[in-house]
All heavy atoms as TSV, in Angstrom:
chain	resi	resn	atom	element	x	y	z
A	1	MET	N	N	-3.532	12.176	9.618
A	1	MET	CA	C	-2.847	11.191	8.807
A	1	MET	C	C	-1.464	11.719	8.406
A	1	MET	O	O	-1.393	12.817	7.888
A	1	MET	CB	C	-3.661	10.858	7.599
A	1	MET	CG	C	-3.127	9.653	6.810
A	1	MET	SD	S	-4.044	9.255	5.316
A	1	MET	CE	C	-5.677	8.917	5.918
A	2	ASN	N	N	-0.421	11.003	8.585
A	2	ASN	CA	C	0.925	11.425	8.291
A	2	ASN	C	C	1.227	11.029	6.836
A	2	ASN	O	O	1.071	9.929	6.415
A	2	ASN	CB	C	1.887	10.704	9.263
A	2	ASN	CG	C	3.352	11.110	9.049
A	2	ASN	OD1	O	3.695	11.569	7.930
A	2	ASN	ND2	N	4.138	10.904	10.063
A	3	ALA	N	N	1.764	12.012	6.076
A	3	ALA	CA	C	2.020	11.785	4.630
A	3	ALA	C	C	3.171	10.728	4.415
A	3	ALA	O	O	3.288	10.182	3.409
A	3	ALA	CB	C	2.403	13.079	3.953
A	4	HIS	N	N	3.965	10.516	5.435
A	4	HIS	CA	C	5.072	9.519	5.351
A	4	HIS	C	C	4.666	8.184	5.843
A	4	HIS	O	O	5.425	7.238	5.827
A	4	HIS	CB	C	6.268	10.068	6.090
A	4	HIS	CG	C	6.804	11.307	5.524
A	4	HIS	ND1	N	7.401	11.389	4.332
A	4	HIS	CD2	C	6.723	12.574	5.975
A	4	HIS	CE1	C	7.750	12.632	4.058
A	4	HIS	NE2	N	7.345	13.385	5.060
A	5	ASN	N	N	3.477	8.025	6.298
A	5	ASN	CA	C	2.978	6.787	6.803
A	5	ASN	C	C	2.505	5.942	5.622
A	5	ASN	O	O	1.754	6.368	4.788
A	5	ASN	CB	C	1.746	7.058	7.708
A	5	ASN	CG	C	1.099	5.850	8.282
A	5	ASN	OD1	O	1.374	4.717	7.831
A	5	ASN	ND2	N	0.209	6.008	9.233
A	6	PRO	N	N	3.014	4.701	5.465
A	6	PRO	CA	C	2.607	3.828	4.349
A	6	PRO	C	C	1.121	3.647	4.265
A	6	PRO	O	O	0.592	3.437	3.149
A	6	PRO	CB	C	3.319	2.488	4.641
A	6	PRO	CG	C	4.424	2.868	5.558
A	6	PRO	CD	C	3.970	4.033	6.331
A	7	ALA	N	N	0.402	3.771	5.345
A	7	ALA	CA	C	-1.030	3.621	5.349
A	7	ALA	C	C	-1.690	4.756	4.563
A	7	ALA	O	O	-2.856	4.624	4.201
A	7	ALA	CB	C	-1.578	3.546	6.755
A	8	SER	N	N	-0.979	5.830	4.309
A	8	SER	CA	C	-1.595	6.964	3.586
A	8	SER	C	C	-1.424	6.807	2.085
A	8	SER	O	O	-1.838	7.630	1.309
A	8	SER	CB	C	-1.070	8.321	4.072
A	8	SER	OG	O	0.230	8.453	3.798
A	9	MET	N	N	-0.823	5.699	1.632
A	9	MET	CA	C	-0.667	5.427	0.169
A	9	MET	C	C	-1.962	4.823	-0.334
A	9	MET	O	O	-2.502	3.885	0.258
A	9	MET	CB	C	0.488	4.477	-0.074
A	9	MET	CG	C	0.731	4.336	-1.575
A	9	MET	SD	S	2.256	3.502	-1.989
A	9	MET	CE	C	1.804	1.834	-1.584
A	10	ALA	N	N	-2.508	5.441	-1.349
A	10	ALA	CA	C	-3.800	5.012	-1.935
A	10	ALA	C	C	-3.627	3.841	-2.847
A	10	ALA	O	O	-2.492	3.683	-3.439
A	10	ALA	CB	C	-4.461	6.166	-2.645
A	11	GLN	N	N	-4.624	3.056	-3.059
A	11	GLN	CA	C	-4.708	2.078	-4.109
A	11	GLN	C	C	-5.657	2.608	-5.148
A	11	GLN	O	O	-6.771	3.041	-4.787
A	11	GLN	CB	C	-5.158	0.735	-3.633
A	11	GLN	CG	C	-4.115	0.003	-2.861
A	11	GLN	CD	C	-4.542	-1.396	-2.456
A	11	GLN	OE1	O	-5.781	-1.695	-2.396
A	11	GLN	NE2	N	-3.658	-2.322	-2.164
A	12	VAL	N	N	-5.241	2.610	-6.378
A	12	VAL	CA	C	-5.991	3.292	-7.438
A	12	VAL	C	C	-6.155	2.345	-8.652
A	12	VAL	O	O	-5.281	1.616	-9.028
A	12	VAL	CB	C	-5.209	4.569	-7.868
A	12	VAL	CG1	C	-5.948	5.290	-8.989
A	12	VAL	CG2	C	-5.133	5.511	-6.647
A	13	HIS	N	N	-7.318	2.443	-9.244
A	13	HIS	CA	C	-7.513	1.788	-10.609
A	13	HIS	C	C	-7.520	2.948	-11.587
A	13	HIS	O	O	-8.364	3.907	-11.540
A	13	HIS	CB	C	-8.836	1.073	-10.668
A	13	HIS	CG	C	-9.107	0.471	-11.978
A	13	HIS	ND1	N	-8.471	-0.720	-12.396
A	13	HIS	CD2	C	-9.774	0.897	-13.045
A	13	HIS	CE1	C	-8.857	-0.967	-13.635
A	13	HIS	NE2	N	-9.647	-0.008	-14.047
A	14	TYR	N	N	-6.605	2.852	-12.562
A	14	TYR	CA	C	-6.454	3.919	-13.572
A	14	TYR	C	C	-7.286	3.591	-14.804
A	14	TYR	O	O	-7.220	2.513	-15.399
A	14	TYR	CB	C	-4.959	3.997	-13.986
A	14	TYR	CG	C	-4.074	4.277	-12.790
A	14	TYR	CD1	C	-3.379	3.247	-12.159
A	14	TYR	CD2	C	-4.028	5.525	-12.237
A	14	TYR	CE1	C	-2.611	3.510	-11.046
A	14	TYR	CE2	C	-3.266	5.820	-11.114
A	14	TYR	CZ	C	-2.554	4.778	-10.537
A	14	TYR	OH	O	-1.762	5.007	-9.419
A	15	GLY	N	N	-8.114	4.554	-15.147
A	15	GLY	CA	C	-9.007	4.408	-16.266
A	15	GLY	C	C	-8.688	5.389	-17.400
A	15	GLY	O	O	-7.669	6.127	-17.353
A	16	ASP	N	N	-9.534	5.472	-18.351
A	16	ASP	CA	C	-9.383	6.387	-19.503
A	16	ASP	C	C	-9.865	7.779	-19.179
A	16	ASP	O	O	-11.002	8.062	-19.160
A	16	ASP	CB	C	-10.152	5.842	-20.738
A	16	ASP	CG	C	-9.892	6.579	-21.970
A	16	ASP	OD1	O	-8.893	7.298	-22.037
A	16	ASP	OD2	O	-10.715	6.448	-22.913
A	17	GLY	N	N	-8.882	8.640	-18.744
A	17	GLY	CA	C	-9.178	9.998	-18.415
A	17	GLY	C	C	-9.477	10.245	-16.971
A	17	GLY	O	O	-9.554	11.388	-16.543
A	18	ASP	N	N	-9.592	9.236	-16.159
A	18	ASP	CA	C	-9.817	9.398	-14.741
A	18	ASP	C	C	-9.351	8.179	-13.976
A	18	ASP	O	O	-8.929	7.186	-14.579
A	18	ASP	CB	C	-11.257	9.752	-14.379
A	18	ASP	CG	C	-12.224	8.663	-14.747
A	18	ASP	OD1	O	-11.850	7.644	-15.297
A	18	ASP	OD2	O	-13.425	8.799	-14.433
A	19	PHE	N	N	-9.368	8.192	-12.692
A	19	PHE	CA	C	-9.007	7.054	-11.896
A	19	PHE	C	C	-10.034	6.908	-10.725
A	19	PHE	O	O	-10.697	7.894	-10.392
A	19	PHE	CB	C	-7.574	7.210	-11.378
A	19	PHE	CG	C	-7.323	8.407	-10.570
A	19	PHE	CD1	C	-7.563	8.449	-9.171
A	19	PHE	CD2	C	-6.774	9.574	-11.123
A	19	PHE	CE1	C	-7.291	9.609	-8.441
A	19	PHE	CE2	C	-6.512	10.710	-10.392
A	19	PHE	CZ	C	-6.764	10.715	-9.018
A	20	VAL	N	N	-10.083	5.705	-10.227
A	20	VAL	CA	C	-10.963	5.415	-9.129
A	20	VAL	C	C	-10.110	4.974	-7.888
A	20	VAL	O	O	-9.270	4.112	-8.015
A	20	VAL	CB	C	-11.933	4.287	-9.473
A	20	VAL	CG1	C	-12.771	3.881	-8.272
A	20	VAL	CG2	C	-12.787	4.619	-10.633
A	21	VAL	N	N	-10.338	5.622	-6.759
A	21	VAL	CA	C	-9.630	5.255	-5.527
A	21	VAL	C	C	-10.295	4.015	-4.947
A	21	VAL	O	O	-11.438	4.053	-4.552
A	21	VAL	CB	C	-9.604	6.421	-4.548
A	21	VAL	CG1	C	-8.912	6.032	-3.258
A	21	VAL	CG2	C	-8.981	7.666	-5.154
A	22	LEU	N	N	-9.492	2.948	-4.857
A	22	LEU	CA	C	-9.987	1.686	-4.246
A	22	LEU	C	C	-9.729	1.605	-2.808
A	22	LEU	O	O	-10.523	1.055	-2.019
A	22	LEU	CB	C	-9.296	0.490	-4.961
A	22	LEU	CG	C	-9.460	0.453	-6.490
A	22	LEU	CD1	C	-8.603	-0.691	-7.040
A	22	LEU	CD2	C	-10.927	0.247	-6.838
A	23	LYS	N	N	-8.649	2.213	-2.381
A	23	LYS	CA	C	-8.237	2.298	-0.942
A	23	LYS	C	C	-7.791	3.720	-0.675
A	23	LYS	O	O	-6.853	4.198	-1.286
A	23	LYS	CB	C	-7.137	1.328	-0.634
A	23	LYS	CG	C	-6.658	1.379	0.808
A	23	LYS	CD	C	-5.503	0.411	1.069
A	23	LYS	CE	C	-4.873	0.767	2.405
A	23	LYS	NZ	N	-3.513	0.290	2.413
A	24	PRO	N	N	-8.494	4.424	0.180
A	24	PRO	CA	C	-8.159	5.864	0.434
A	24	PRO	C	C	-6.749	6.070	0.899
A	24	PRO	O	O	-6.119	5.216	1.593
A	24	PRO	CB	C	-9.157	6.272	1.554
A	24	PRO	CG	C	-10.238	5.254	1.491
A	24	PRO	CD	C	-9.572	3.955	1.060
A	25	GLY	N	N	-6.183	7.182	0.488
A	25	GLY	CA	C	-4.845	7.580	0.861
A	25	GLY	C	C	-4.562	8.920	0.273
A	25	GLY	O	O	-5.375	9.523	-0.467
A	26	ARG	N	N	-3.376	9.441	0.582
A	26	ARG	CA	C	-3.001	10.785	0.124
A	26	ARG	C	C	-2.215	10.762	-1.155
A	26	ARG	O	O	-2.176	11.811	-1.853
A	26	ARG	CB	C	-2.161	11.505	1.212
A	26	ARG	CG	C	-2.897	11.660	2.498
A	26	ARG	CD	C	-1.993	12.264	3.473
A	26	ARG	NE	N	-2.785	13.313	4.149
A	26	ARG	CZ	C	-2.282	14.333	4.738
A	26	ARG	NH1	N	-1.009	14.519	4.767
A	26	ARG	NH2	N	-3.026	15.222	5.323
A	27	TYR	N	N	-1.575	9.629	-1.487
A	27	TYR	CA	C	-0.611	9.643	-2.624
A	27	TYR	C	C	-0.559	8.268	-3.236
A	27	TYR	O	O	-1.005	7.232	-2.623
A	27	TYR	CB	C	0.772	10.067	-2.198
A	27	TYR	CG	C	1.401	9.186	-1.158
A	27	TYR	CD1	C	2.131	8.078	-1.592
A	27	TYR	CD2	C	1.233	9.372	0.211
A	27	TYR	CE1	C	2.716	7.219	-0.700
A	27	TYR	CE2	C	1.793	8.523	1.128
A	27	TYR	CZ	C	2.553	7.433	0.656
A	27	TYR	OH	O	3.102	6.577	1.572
A	28	VAL	N	N	0.008	8.184	-4.407
A	28	VAL	CA	C	0.531	6.931	-5.029
A	28	VAL	C	C	2.005	7.129	-5.315
A	28	VAL	O	O	2.519	8.228	-5.240
A	28	VAL	CB	C	-0.270	6.643	-6.368
A	28	VAL	CG1	C	-1.732	6.349	-6.067
A	28	VAL	CG2	C	-0.120	7.808	-7.365
A	29	LEU	N	N	2.666	6.049	-5.692
A	29	LEU	CA	C	4.083	6.115	-5.964
A	29	LEU	C	C	4.289	6.173	-7.480
A	29	LEU	O	O	3.633	5.361	-8.235
A	29	LEU	CB	C	4.832	4.958	-5.379
A	29	LEU	CG	C	4.828	4.859	-3.875
A	29	LEU	CD1	C	5.595	3.621	-3.387
A	29	LEU	CD2	C	5.437	6.121	-3.230
A	30	CYS	N	N	5.231	7.019	-7.926
A	30	CYS	CA	C	5.620	7.051	-9.327
A	30	CYS	C	C	6.337	5.743	-9.656
A	30	CYS	O	O	7.263	5.346	-8.973
A	30	CYS	CB	C	6.512	8.214	-9.590
A	30	CYS	SG	S	7.195	8.256	-11.249
A	31	ALA	N	N	5.934	5.115	-10.728
A	31	ALA	CA	C	6.520	3.817	-11.156
A	31	ALA	C	C	7.991	3.948	-11.560
A	31	ALA	O	O	8.671	2.994	-11.542
A	31	ALA	CB	C	5.711	3.198	-12.269
A	32	VAL	N	N	8.394	5.153	-12.015
A	32	VAL	CA	C	9.701	5.343	-12.481
A	32	VAL	C	C	10.664	5.819	-11.378
A	32	VAL	O	O	11.771	5.285	-11.226
A	32	VAL	CB	C	9.716	6.401	-13.661
A	32	VAL	CG1	C	11.122	6.711	-14.077
A	32	VAL	CG2	C	8.939	5.874	-14.850
A	33	THR	N	N	10.266	6.774	-10.613
A	33	THR	CA	C	11.147	7.368	-9.616
A	33	THR	C	C	10.885	6.890	-8.211
A	33	THR	O	O	11.725	7.081	-7.335
A	33	THR	CB	C	10.960	8.930	-9.612
A	33	THR	OG1	O	9.606	9.191	-9.133
A	33	THR	CG2	C	11.177	9.504	-10.915
A	34	GLY	N	N	9.717	6.339	-7.923
A	34	GLY	CA	C	9.352	5.922	-6.545
A	34	GLY	C	C	8.928	7.120	-5.665
A	34	GLY	O	O	8.593	6.934	-4.534
A	35	ARG	N	N	8.839	8.251	-6.333
A	35	ARG	CA	C	8.445	9.514	-5.639
A	35	ARG	C	C	6.935	9.482	-5.333
A	35	ARG	O	O	6.143	8.960	-6.125
A	35	ARG	CB	C	8.797	10.705	-6.484
A	35	ARG	CG	C	8.781	12.012	-5.762
A	35	ARG	CD	C	9.397	13.091	-6.528
A	35	ARG	NE	N	8.420	13.594	-7.584
A	35	ARG	CZ	C	8.787	14.101	-8.755
A	35	ARG	NH1	N	10.031	14.157	-9.122
A	35	ARG	NH2	N	7.853	14.504	-9.582
A	36	GLN	N	N	6.563	10.083	-4.173
A	36	GLN	CA	C	5.172	10.175	-3.869
A	36	GLN	C	C	4.461	11.207	-4.793
A	36	GLN	O	O	4.980	12.347	-4.911
A	36	GLN	CB	C	4.949	10.576	-2.422
A	36	GLN	CG	C	5.418	9.557	-1.427
A	36	GLN	CD	C	5.271	9.954	-0.001
A	36	GLN	OE1	O	4.715	11.080	0.324
A	36	GLN	NE2	N	5.697	9.147	0.912
A	37	VAL	N	N	3.320	10.848	-5.344
A	37	VAL	CA	C	2.556	11.778	-6.145
A	37	VAL	C	C	1.199	11.953	-5.422
A	37	VAL	O	O	0.404	11.018	-5.371
A	37	VAL	CB	C	2.316	11.216	-7.545
A	37	VAL	CG1	C	1.505	12.206	-8.416
A	37	VAL	CG2	C	3.617	10.840	-8.225
A	38	PRO	N	N	0.930	13.178	-4.893
A	38	PRO	CA	C	-0.369	13.413	-4.257
A	38	PRO	C	C	-1.512	13.174	-5.225
A	38	PRO	O	O	-1.408	13.516	-6.402
A	38	PRO	CB	C	-0.265	14.901	-3.845
A	38	PRO	CG	C	1.169	15.212	-3.858
A	38	PRO	CD	C	1.788	14.334	-4.888
A	39	LEU	N	N	-2.579	12.573	-4.743
A	39	LEU	CA	C	-3.672	12.261	-5.659
A	39	LEU	C	C	-4.226	13.534	-6.385
A	39	LEU	O	O	-4.578	13.404	-7.506
A	39	LEU	CB	C	-4.842	11.615	-4.889
A	39	LEU	CG	C	-4.587	10.158	-4.431
A	39	LEU	CD1	C	-5.808	9.575	-3.754
A	39	LEU	CD2	C	-4.172	9.288	-5.602
A	40	ASP	N	N	-4.217	14.656	-5.631
A	40	ASP	CA	C	-4.768	15.847	-6.293
A	40	ASP	C	C	-3.816	16.438	-7.359
A	40	ASP	O	O	-4.196	17.317	-8.128
A	40	ASP	CB	C	-5.082	16.902	-5.265
A	40	ASP	CG	C	-3.912	17.431	-4.435
A	40	ASP	OD1	O	-2.815	16.836	-4.510
A	40	ASP	OD2	O	-4.111	18.347	-3.682
A	41	ALA	N	N	-2.582	15.897	-7.467
A	41	ALA	CA	C	-1.620	16.313	-8.546
A	41	ALA	C	C	-1.420	15.247	-9.556
A	41	ALA	O	O	-0.652	15.460	-10.532
A	41	ALA	CB	C	-0.330	16.678	-7.846
A	42	LEU	N	N	-2.096	14.106	-9.457
A	42	LEU	CA	C	-1.885	13.008	-10.362
A	42	LEU	C	C	-2.485	13.295	-11.686
A	42	LEU	O	O	-3.709	13.532	-11.821
A	42	LEU	CB	C	-2.483	11.702	-9.739
A	42	LEU	CG	C	-2.381	10.428	-10.588
A	42	LEU	CD1	C	-0.892	10.127	-10.796
A	42	LEU	CD2	C	-3.098	9.326	-9.863
A	43	ARG	N	N	-1.664	13.370	-12.715
A	43	ARG	CA	C	-2.110	13.663	-14.082
A	43	ARG	C	C	-1.659	12.601	-15.118
A	43	ARG	O	O	-2.151	12.578	-16.228
A	43	ARG	CB	C	-1.565	15.002	-14.539
A	43	ARG	CG	C	-1.997	16.152	-13.655
A	43	ARG	CD	C	-3.455	16.539	-13.777
A	43	ARG	NE	N	-3.811	17.663	-12.959
A	43	ARG	CZ	C	-4.245	17.600	-11.691
A	43	ARG	NH1	N	-4.360	16.437	-11.144
A	43	ARG	NH2	N	-4.511	18.717	-11.019
A	44	TYR	N	N	-0.696	11.766	-14.811
A	44	TYR	CA	C	-0.127	10.838	-15.752
A	44	TYR	C	C	-0.168	9.447	-15.164
A	44	TYR	O	O	0.294	9.203	-14.079
A	44	TYR	CB	C	1.334	11.210	-16.060
A	44	TYR	CG	C	1.457	12.612	-16.654
A	44	TYR	CD1	C	1.602	13.694	-15.883
A	44	TYR	CD2	C	1.303	12.781	-18.054
A	44	TYR	CE1	C	1.705	15.014	-16.426
A	44	TYR	CE2	C	1.383	14.012	-18.597
A	44	TYR	CZ	C	1.587	15.105	-17.802
A	44	TYR	OH	O	1.628	16.375	-18.396
A	45	TRP	N	N	-0.652	8.494	-16.054
A	45	TRP	CA	C	-0.680	7.088	-15.614
A	45	TRP	C	C	-0.842	6.237	-16.858
A	45	TRP	O	O	-1.122	6.710	-17.922
A	45	TRP	CB	C	-1.778	6.798	-14.624
A	45	TRP	CG	C	-3.167	7.116	-15.162
A	45	TRP	CD1	C	-3.993	6.312	-15.950
A	45	TRP	CD2	C	-3.942	8.289	-14.843
A	45	TRP	NE1	N	-5.159	6.978	-16.197
A	45	TRP	CE2	C	-5.223	8.160	-15.492
A	45	TRP	CE3	C	-3.719	9.393	-14.088
A	45	TRP	CZ2	C	-6.198	9.137	-15.462
A	45	TRP	CZ3	C	-4.741	10.383	-14.026
A	45	TRP	CH2	C	-5.898	10.162	-14.686
A	46	SER	N	N	-0.629	4.944	-16.694
A	46	SER	CA	C	-0.829	3.989	-17.746
A	46	SER	C	C	-2.007	3.074	-17.433
A	46	SER	O	O	-2.078	2.437	-16.341
A	46	SER	CB	C	0.413	3.093	-17.918
A	46	SER	OG	O	0.132	1.992	-18.730
A	47	ILE	N	N	-2.935	3.033	-18.304
A	47	ILE	CA	C	-4.120	2.144	-18.134
A	47	ILE	C	C	-3.659	0.677	-18.204
A	47	ILE	O	O	-4.070	-0.182	-17.411
A	47	ILE	CB	C	-5.217	2.418	-19.152
A	47	ILE	CG1	C	-5.713	3.865	-19.041
A	47	ILE	CG2	C	-6.338	1.432	-19.006
A	47	ILE	CD1	C	-6.620	4.309	-20.164
A	48	GLU	N	N	-2.868	0.395	-19.207
A	48	GLU	CA	C	-2.386	-0.984	-19.456
A	48	GLU	C	C	-1.590	-1.512	-18.331
A	48	GLU	O	O	-1.759	-2.686	-17.877
A	48	GLU	CB	C	-1.603	-1.078	-20.767
A	48	GLU	CG	C	-2.448	-0.773	-22.017
A	48	GLU	CD	C	-2.587	0.676	-22.299
A	48	GLU	OE1	O	-1.818	1.530	-21.752
A	48	GLU	OE2	O	-3.547	1.075	-23.020
A	49	ARG	N	N	-0.659	-0.700	-17.804
A	49	ARG	CA	C	0.273	-1.126	-16.738
A	49	ARG	C	C	-0.306	-0.884	-15.350
A	49	ARG	O	O	0.198	-1.344	-14.364
A	49	ARG	CB	C	1.579	-0.437	-16.903
A	49	ARG	CG	C	2.316	-0.803	-18.102
A	49	ARG	CD	C	3.657	-0.084	-18.164
A	49	ARG	NE	N	4.330	-0.439	-19.385
A	49	ARG	CZ	C	5.287	0.338	-19.938
A	49	ARG	NH1	N	5.665	1.423	-19.329
A	49	ARG	NH2	N	5.858	-0.048	-21.051
A	50	GLN	N	N	-1.365	-0.063	-15.269
A	50	GLN	CA	C	-1.931	0.316	-13.970
A	50	GLN	C	C	-0.901	0.865	-13.048
A	50	GLN	O	O	-0.710	0.379	-11.897
A	50	GLN	CB	C	-2.710	-0.870	-13.361
A	50	GLN	CG	C	-4.016	-1.201	-14.067
A	50	GLN	CD	C	-5.011	-0.079	-13.977
A	50	GLN	OE1	O	-5.489	0.238	-12.826
A	50	GLN	NE2	N	-5.383	0.473	-15.075
A	51	GLU	N	N	-0.157	1.872	-13.564
A	51	GLU	CA	C	0.851	2.513	-12.729
A	51	GLU	C	C	0.802	4.031	-12.978
A	51	GLU	O	O	0.449	4.518	-14.019
A	51	GLU	CB	C	2.261	1.949	-13.019
A	51	GLU	CG	C	2.727	2.037	-14.424
A	51	GLU	CD	C	4.005	1.246	-14.696
A	51	GLU	OE1	O	4.300	0.318	-13.952
A	51	GLU	OE2	O	4.740	1.615	-15.687
A	52	ALA	N	N	1.281	4.784	-11.981
A	52	ALA	CA	C	1.279	6.199	-11.958
A	52	ALA	C	C	2.666	6.761	-12.260
A	52	ALA	O	O	3.650	6.044	-12.068
A	52	ALA	CB	C	0.840	6.741	-10.609
A	53	TYR	N	N	2.689	8.022	-12.748
A	53	TYR	CA	C	3.944	8.691	-13.043
A	53	TYR	C	C	3.865	10.081	-12.486
A	53	TYR	O	O	2.848	10.783	-12.462
A	53	TYR	CB	C	4.201	8.738	-14.550
A	53	TYR	CG	C	4.027	7.430	-15.229
A	53	TYR	CD1	C	2.978	7.130	-16.063
A	53	TYR	CD2	C	4.976	6.442	-14.971
A	53	TYR	CE1	C	2.842	5.842	-16.643
A	53	TYR	CE2	C	4.837	5.191	-15.596
A	53	TYR	CZ	C	3.820	4.887	-16.363
A	53	TYR	OH	O	3.689	3.664	-16.931
A	54	ALA	N	N	5.020	10.590	-12.022
A	54	ALA	CA	C	5.139	11.877	-11.407
A	54	ALA	C	C	4.859	12.993	-12.377
A	54	ALA	O	O	4.365	14.073	-12.006
A	54	ALA	CB	C	6.445	12.057	-10.735
A	55	GLY	N	N	5.177	12.839	-13.678
A	55	GLY	CA	C	5.005	13.894	-14.646
A	55	GLY	C	C	5.232	13.339	-16.052
A	55	GLY	O	O	5.413	12.120	-16.281
A	56	PRO	N	N	5.273	14.217	-17.069
A	56	PRO	CA	C	5.374	13.754	-18.438
A	56	PRO	C	C	6.737	13.156	-18.737
A	56	PRO	O	O	6.757	12.217	-19.569
A	56	PRO	CB	C	5.189	15.082	-19.221
A	56	PRO	CG	C	5.468	16.187	-18.278
A	56	PRO	CD	C	5.122	15.616	-16.930
A	57	GLU	N	N	7.799	13.596	-18.154
A	57	GLU	CA	C	9.124	12.924	-18.376
A	57	GLU	C	C	9.098	11.469	-17.930
A	57	GLU	O	O	9.618	10.589	-18.648
A	57	GLU	CB	C	10.222	13.703	-17.686
A	57	GLU	CG	C	10.595	14.978	-18.424
A	57	GLU	CD	C	11.127	14.681	-19.834
A	57	GLU	OE1	O	11.956	13.806	-20.060
A	57	GLU	OE2	O	10.618	15.412	-20.740
A	58	GLU	N	N	8.561	11.273	-16.734
A	58	GLU	CA	C	8.494	9.890	-16.244
A	58	GLU	C	C	7.563	9.000	-17.110
A	58	GLU	O	O	7.858	7.838	-17.384
A	58	GLU	CB	C	8.010	9.876	-14.807
A	58	GLU	CG	C	8.998	10.529	-13.842
A	58	GLU	CD	C	8.938	12.023	-13.737
A	58	GLU	OE1	O	8.142	12.704	-14.486
A	58	GLU	OE2	O	9.740	12.587	-12.986
A	59	PHE	N	N	6.473	9.596	-17.571
A	59	PHE	CA	C	5.572	8.887	-18.486
A	59	PHE	C	C	6.344	8.474	-19.752
A	59	PHE	O	O	6.234	7.328	-20.179
A	59	PHE	CB	C	4.361	9.720	-18.810
A	59	PHE	CG	C	3.442	9.088	-19.799
A	59	PHE	CD1	C	2.461	8.209	-19.289
A	59	PHE	CD2	C	3.474	9.335	-21.126
A	59	PHE	CE1	C	1.579	7.561	-20.210
A	59	PHE	CE2	C	2.609	8.742	-22.044
A	59	PHE	CZ	C	1.643	7.830	-21.588
A	60	ARG	N	N	7.048	9.387	-20.325
A	60	ARG	CA	C	7.787	9.097	-21.559
A	60	ARG	C	C	8.850	7.973	-21.313
A	60	ARG	O	O	8.981	7.089	-22.146
A	60	ARG	CB	C	8.470	10.345	-22.114
A	60	ARG	CG	C	7.505	11.197	-22.896
A	60	ARG	CD	C	8.217	12.301	-23.705
A	60	ARG	NE	N	8.673	13.382	-22.874
A	60	ARG	CZ	C	7.910	14.423	-22.521
A	60	ARG	NH1	N	6.663	14.482	-22.907
A	60	ARG	NH2	N	8.472	15.375	-21.755
A	61	LYS	N	N	9.597	8.096	-20.216
A	61	LYS	CA	C	10.644	7.104	-19.903
A	61	LYS	C	C	10.028	5.680	-19.747
A	61	LYS	O	O	10.533	4.748	-20.257
A	61	LYS	CB	C	11.333	7.427	-18.609
A	61	LYS	CG	C	12.297	8.579	-18.769
A	61	LYS	CD	C	12.987	8.883	-17.415
A	61	LYS	CE	C	13.939	10.067	-17.580
A	61	LYS	NZ	N	14.530	10.445	-16.292
A	62	ALA	N	N	8.889	5.615	-19.095
A	62	ALA	CA	C	8.230	4.319	-18.873
A	62	ALA	C	C	7.620	3.725	-20.157
A	62	ALA	O	O	7.506	2.510	-20.255
A	62	ALA	CB	C	7.124	4.456	-17.792
A	63	ASN	N	N	7.352	4.599	-21.140
A	63	ASN	CA	C	6.688	4.179	-22.337
A	63	ASN	C	C	7.602	4.240	-23.545
A	63	ASN	O	O	7.137	4.414	-24.702
A	63	ASN	CB	C	5.400	5.013	-22.521
A	63	ASN	CG	C	4.366	4.608	-21.476
A	63	ASN	OD1	O	3.767	3.547	-21.572
A	63	ASN	ND2	N	4.254	5.459	-20.489
A	64	GLY	N	N	8.901	4.101	-23.302
A	64	GLY	CA	C	9.885	4.047	-24.408
A	64	GLY	C	C	10.170	5.339	-25.101
A	64	GLY	O	O	10.698	5.350	-26.279
A	65	GLY	N	N	9.835	6.448	-24.553
A	65	GLY	CA	C	10.078	7.719	-25.228
A	65	GLY	C	C	11.133	8.505	-24.627
A	65	GLY	O	O	12.135	8.959	-24.644
């Protein structure tokens, strides 16, 4: 599977403290930067918005901080 192939983008449901992969893939896109975030490195997301963030700075920007 090629990491640059759109088919390798996962679909994820973000929950409280964890997430569930709905469609397998290698990464999700950061809602702020559009950068690919590998699933094994995903640590920041919004349950309410159901979106991922590359890191704490992106999380703060998306949430008014």
